[in-house]
C-alpha positions in Angstrom: 0.0 0.0 0.0 3.0 2.3 0.5 3.6 2.3 -3.3 0.0 3.3 -3.9 0.3 6.1 -1.3 3.4 7.4 -3.0 1.7 7.2 -6.5 -1.4 9.1 -5.3 0.8 11.7 -3.5 2.8 12.3 -6.7 -0.3 12.5 -8.8 -2.0 15.0 -6.5 1.1 17.3 -6.7 0.8 17.5 -10.5 -0.5 20.6 -12.1 -3.0 18.7 -14.3 -4.4 16.6 -11.4 -8.0 17.6 -12.2 -7.8 15.7 -15.5 -6.8 12.7 -13.5 -9.6 12.9 -11.0 -11.6 10.0 -12.5 -8.7 7.6 -12.4 -7.8 8.5 -8.8 -11.5 8.4 -7.8 -11.9 4.9 -9.3 -8.6 3.8 -7.7 -10.0 5.0 -4.3 -13.2 3.0 -4.8 -11.3 -0.1 -5.8 -8.9 0.2 -2.9 -11.8 0.6 -0.5 -13.3 -2.6 -1.8 -10.0 -4.4 -1.6 -9.4 -3.2 2.0 -12.9 -4.4 3.0 -12.3 -7.8 1.4 -9.0 -8.1 3.2 -10.6 -7.3 6.5 -13.3 -9.9 6.0 -10.6 -12.5 5.2 -8.7 -11.6 8.3 -11.9 -11.9 10.4 -12.7 -15.3 8.8 -9.2 -16.6 9.4 -9.4 -15.4 13.0 -12.7 -17.1 13.6 -11.4 -20.4 12.2 -8.1 -20.2 14.2 -10.0 -19.5 17.4 -12.5 -22.3 16.7 -9.6 -24.7 16.2 -7.8 -23.5 19.3 -4.7 -22.4 17.4 -4.9 -18.9 18.8 -6.3 -17.6 22.1 -9.8 -16.3 22.3 -8.5 -12.9 23.4 -5.8 -12.7 20.7 -5.8 -9.2 19.2 -3.6 -9.8 16.1 -6.6 -9.6 13.8 -7.8 -6.3 15.4 -4.3 -4.9 15.0 -4.1 -5.9 11.3 -7.5 -4.4 10.6 -6.7 -1.2 12.4 -3.5 -0.8 10.4 -5.4 -1.3 7.1 -8.0 1.3 8.2 -5.3 3.8 9.2 -3.6 3.4 5.8 -6.8 3.8 3.9 -7.8 6.8 6.0 -4.5 8.4 5.0 -5.3 7.8 1.3 -8.7 9.4 1.9 -7.2 12.4 3.5 -4.7 12.8 0.6 -7.5 12.6 -1.9 -9.6 15.2 -0.1 -6.7 17.5 0.5 -5.4 17.2 -3.1 -8.8 18.2 -4.5 -9.9 20.3 -1.6 -13.2 18.5 -1.9 -14.4 19.7 1.5 -14.0 23.4 0.7 -16.6 25.5 -1.1 -14.1 26.3 -3.9 -12.6 22.8 -4.0 -12.8 20.5 -7.0 -15.6 18.1 -6.6 -17.2 16.8 -9.8 -19.6 14.6 -7.9 -21.3 17.5 -6.2 -20.6 20.4 -8.6 -21.5 19.9 -12.2 -19.4 22.9 -13.3 -16.3 21.0 -12.1 -16.9 18.4 -14.7 -16.1 20.7 -17.6 -12.4 20.1 -17.5 -12.9 16.3 -17.5 -12.9 14.1 -20.6 -16.2 12.7 -21.7 -15.8 9.3 -20.0 -14.8 11.0 -16.7 -17.8 13.4 -17.0 -20.0 10.4 -17.3 -18.4 8.7 -14.3 -18.9 11.9 -12.2 -22.5 12.3 -13.3 -23.3 8.6 -12.6 -21.5 8.8 -9.3 -23.5 11.9 -8.4 -26.8 10.1 -9.2 -25.8 7.1 -7.0 -25.0 9.4 -4.1 -28.3 11.4 -4.5 -30.3 8.1 -4.7 -28.6 6.8 -1.6 -29.5 10.0 0.3 -33.1 9.8 -1.0 -33.3 6.2 0.2 -32.0 7.2 3.6 -34.7 9.9 3.8 -37.4 7.4 3.0 -36.1 4.9 5.6 -36.0 7.6 8.4 -39.7 8.5 7.9 
């Protein structure tokens, strides 16, 4: 993961980083999925080992491994948000601001529009569930 961190850091320092937004965004989504799958695998292995008695019931090795994965992914998230200043009103956020999509190529614009629709639908579903 250190190699990925370095690559994302280098990319976010580039002057043309906005044109690379879609690739970095997709990479973040894939890394999130991979991290989640790894964590599930660690938990499954832990459960098996505890069931077989090969590790103690209070062993915290799996917790430590998962915490490390979470910390590293959190760092990636912070780098992404800081690189695009997505949390600031004037930051670059094509998911929330259609005007930011103008500098993206056609495929990236489509990704941003579809991602925005997914987020809006998710929030709409949450509103329905809470009523």
